[in-house]
C-alpha positions, -999 to +999 in steps of 0.1 A: +398+032-373+378-002-378+361-010-412+330-030-408+305-037-438+271-023-432+239-011-449+238+025-453+200+027-454+194+006-426+221+025-404+205+059-413+168+046-405+179+031-372+192+067-363+165+082-378+141+060-356+159+067-324+160+105-329+122+101-338+115+088-303+135+112-288+117+140-305+084+124-297+093+126-260+104+162-263+070+173-280+087+178-313+085+159-346+114+142-369+109+140-405+132+116-421+141+112-461+163+090-477+169+093-517+195+072-537+207+036-539+207+008-514+242+006-509+262-019-486+293-001-479+328-008-459+337+017-435+339+031-399+302+022-392+304+030-354+321+064-360+293+072-386+264+060-359+282+083-333+288+113-354+253+115-366+238+107-331+254+135-317+244+159-346+207+149-342+207+153-304+223+187-310+197+199-334+169+184-312+184+202-281+186+234-300+151+227-314+126+245-287+094+238-309+083+226-346+104+199-363+138+187-371+143+173-408+169+145-413+175+139-451+200+117-465+212+114-503+234+082-512+253+079-546+274+051-558+301+063-580+320+039-602+339+019-598+338+013-562+326+045-539+298+052-521+289+091-513+266+100-484+253+135-479+232+140-451+213+173-440+198+179-409+176+214-406+158+226-378+129+251-384+129+270-352+162+274-331+164+281-295+163+316-282+197+332-276+231+334-293+238+307-320+256+275-308+295+285-300+326+264-309+325+254-272+289+241-274+299+220-304+325+203-285+302+174-278+304+161-316+331+134-313+364+137-330+356+168-350+377+194-355+359+226-358+374+259-377+364+288-397+341+302-373+324+331-387+298+355-375+278+384-389+251+399-370+224+372-364+240+348-387+271+324-383+286+294-401+316+269-390+332+243-407+342+209-389+366+179-402+364+145-386+398+130-370+383+098-372+367+090-405+367+107-439+338+134-434+332+171-434+308+191-418+292+225-419+269+242-397+250+275-404+229+291-379+205+320-381+197+334-347+158+325-337+152+314-372+168+279-374+201+258-381+210+237-412+239+212-407+257+194-438+276+162-434+295+144-464+315+111-463+327+085-489+326+049-482+341+019-502+313-002-519+312-036-502+302-053-538+298-041-571+270-015-574+237-012-554+213-035-545+183-038-569+157-010-557+136-010-587+097-007-577+070+012-594+033+015-578+019+028-611-001+052-596-018+030-570-032+048-539-015+052-505-038+071-478-018+085-446-032+095-413-016+120-388-024+152-369-007+171-376-007+164-413+029+175-420+042+147-399+037+123-425+045+146-455+079+132-459+065+097-460+042+109-486+072+124-509+091+088-503+061+071-515+056+095-546+090+086-557+079+050-560+051+060-582+022+061-553-005+086-554-007+099-519-033+116-497-032+129-463-061+127-436-061+141-402-081+120-384-096+082-384-131+096-392-122+116-423-104+084-434-135+062-429-159+085-447-134+086-479-130+047-476-168+045-477-169+069-506-146+049-526-161+014-518-156-010-545-139+017-569-103+012-581-095+047-564-093+029-532-063+028-513-039-003-518-020+006-486-031+027-455-007+039-429-016+056-397+009+073-373+006+065-337+028+094-326+003+116-349-026+112-327-039+080-345-054+055-317-048+021-323-085+009-315-095+034-343-070+023-368-079-015-362-116-003-370-106+010-405-091-023-416-125-038-425-134-010-448-100-016-467-106-034-502-091-069-510-055-072-509-052-037-494-027-036-462-031-014-432-001-005-409+000+015-378+037+031-376+051+034-341+080+055-327+098+040-299+122+018-284+105-014-289+099-033-325+063-042-335+056-079-325+044-104-356+008-108-351-003-078-336-037-061-344-038-040-359-006-048-381+023-024-370+057-011-383+085+009-370+087+044-378+103+056-403+099+031-425+133+019-443+139+023-478+137-015-483+106-017-466+089+010-486+102-011-519+090-042-506+053-030-498+054-014-534+063-046-550+036-066-530+007-038-534+013-018-563-017-017-588-026+009-614-055+029-602-068+058-624-075+092-612-112+100-605-130+119-630-155+133-612-176+128-577-159+125-544-120+133-543-099+127-511-077+156-501-046+161-511-040+133-538-004+138-553+020+121-574+053+138-581+040+152-613+014+169-596+035+192-575+032+230-577+061+253-569+065+281-550+091+309-552+113+317-520+129+352-522+155+360-499+190+374-499+203+347-474+213+311-483+204+298-447+170+315-448+163+300-482+174+264-474+149+267-442+120+278-464+128+254-490+129+224-468+096+233-450+077+237-486+089+205-496+077+191-465+043+202-475+044+188-508+057+217-531+085+221-555+108+252-545+127+276-566+146+306-549+156+338-561+183+363-543+166+397-546+133+412-562+146+416-595+155+380-597+119+371-585+106+391-614+126+376-639+117+340-626+080+348-626+083+359-663+100+326-670+078+304-648+050+311-631+047+299-595+017+288-577+026+313-547+057+334-537+070+338-503+090+374-503+117+388-477+113+425-475+149+437-470+171+427-498+198+443-522+191+458-556+152+456-551+134+451-519+101+430-513+078+458-514+092+471-548+091+436-560+056+431-552+043+462-565+059+455-600+046+421-601+011+433-593+015+459-622+023+432-644-007+409-634-028+439-639-018+446-675-021+407-683+017+401-686+015+377-656-011+353-644-022+359-608-008+342-579-006+351-542+026+368-525+033+365-485+056+386-469+084+368-447+101+391-424+116+397-389+099+429-389+068+425-372+056+461-377+054+459-418+021+441-421+005+476-431+032+485-457+030+448-471-009+450-477-004+485-490+020+471-517-004+442-528+007+413-507-020+389-496-008+379-463+022+381-436+042+359-417+071+367-393+103+349-388+106+325-375+083+305-398+059+283-381+052+251-402+016+249-389+008+286-402+027+279-435+005+246-440-028+265-428-019+299-450-011+276-484-040+251-479-065+279-474-051+300-504-040+274-530-068+243-525 
């Protein structure tokens, strides 16, 4: 096992870019998140690349449609250790049986053990024989898969690099269709202090730019996703509308890197943590929230997020729903059954509830009737409740219990986005 110094964030970003290009070729969307320190580590980087490449390829192969989420958290632990946690989530697994141990044999150097299957759900644990890494894969037939990876490396220098940057509420506008394709980029920018707005077209962006001309609420940063149906010529036509000192970038997915001097200016997608920090330091300027008049869609900072309660007795289902809701800009809480859901709503009223139907102790229909009773008496504020179930014949029972909508599993991200947008905005 050879050891090499490597930039953890850059290696993970490179993997994300390669997987994003593959996903685009397959008609899917890959969403990338990186949270934590910018660390230079010492360890078996080629083994890390190979293992995560195969993990991403597996999840893309198993995903017939929809999106794959690739998220990483990096923590530096004194005195000289770096912990890397990765999760890869597919929101729409392929039809048929969950992946078998034999199908997972393509993972290099992984010894799989502890395969357990109960009905449509299965889990399996794995350990790398080439590097200090552990994996777990949880699968729900026809609904999705969640892969967890964790490893530890030695820090190559004392402490992480300086990653301090704060946009102080400056505006970043993003363009993509579907809009959730840049939702994770918005989330990463919000962590750096940006207020973000997402537009579905260049035409809608142009209208907003003209409405905000000469105001401090105009964007300091404009990013269009070429893979998200943003035409280069249309994006270039937006650049003269930007205020002085603002920057526009067309984010491109693919094997070739952008060339300096291209018009419109381009960047590789997804952007690396270092690139986002550099943009923040270059462009950040405080901008107040508009008090009246024209407002752009989806203007959000981290403190503006509303929370959605997911009620499901299965941890994998909870995680799949949680990832999708976070992609759409919501904070998420979970409950394991109807009784927990009622207690949660008493303590902290959610913006909405996604309710499974078949659960122990109290099922989703009984929980909904009790929540509606509490709302009717004034003990709880009003909020929508949506059924999420594999039983497509339960729509009438859900409506009779007082639910506002009905979604069948697996959850479709576009349907979920539309449902919450029309109900909550």
